[in-house]
Structures are given as C-alpha cells and as structure tokens.
C-alpha positions, 0 to 999 in steps of 0.5 A: 478492503475487498480487493486486498481480501480478494488477493488473500483469498487467491493466495498472493504470497505478499500483499502490501496495504498502503494507507495512513489511517491505523484502523485500516492498517490494522485491519489489513494485518488482521487478513495477513497483508503487510501494512505500510504507513505513508506518513511514518517514511517514504512508502517505496523505501519501505517496500524496497527494504522488504522487497529489494528486487521490487514487487511483481504487480501493483493495484491502484485502489485509492478510494479518494484523493491521493496525497503525499506524505505532506498531505498535498494532494496529487493526481499521479502520486499513486502511479508514480510510486508504483513505477 
C-alpha cells in the first residue's frame, strides 16, 4: 500500500487500486482510492467507464504473480491492461 498512499499524499486526484482481495480494496478506499476488483468484471472496462478519455499514468506495483480474471498466471497481463 505504500505506493498508493504516497500518491494520495502527493495530491493525485484519482487513484484506482486494482486487486481481488476485499481487505486490500477496503484499505485502498479508506485512504481515498477507488477500488477495482478484477474478479468482478474486466478491470479495463471498469476504469474506462469512470475515465472515458483514459488515464494519464499507470503504476505496476504487483507484489506477486499476475493473474487473469480466471486466476491463470501471466507474466504480462498488468502491462497489457495498462496499455
């Protein structure tokens, strides 16, 4: 959570936190971030619904294996979705 909290402290207007664990999403919401659960539906579609003109930046702060919605592992899914 340090990267996300640092962005809040620096005044970033909107921060989307993407995870599948409710505890992490709740913690993100508690510091003012917008939680996105990638197991609910496609995370890109969820963000584009809120940011139709796209986002300015994306930070990959994955702490472990990257997973698709179906929980299969992928080494590039975060990069693909950010682009």
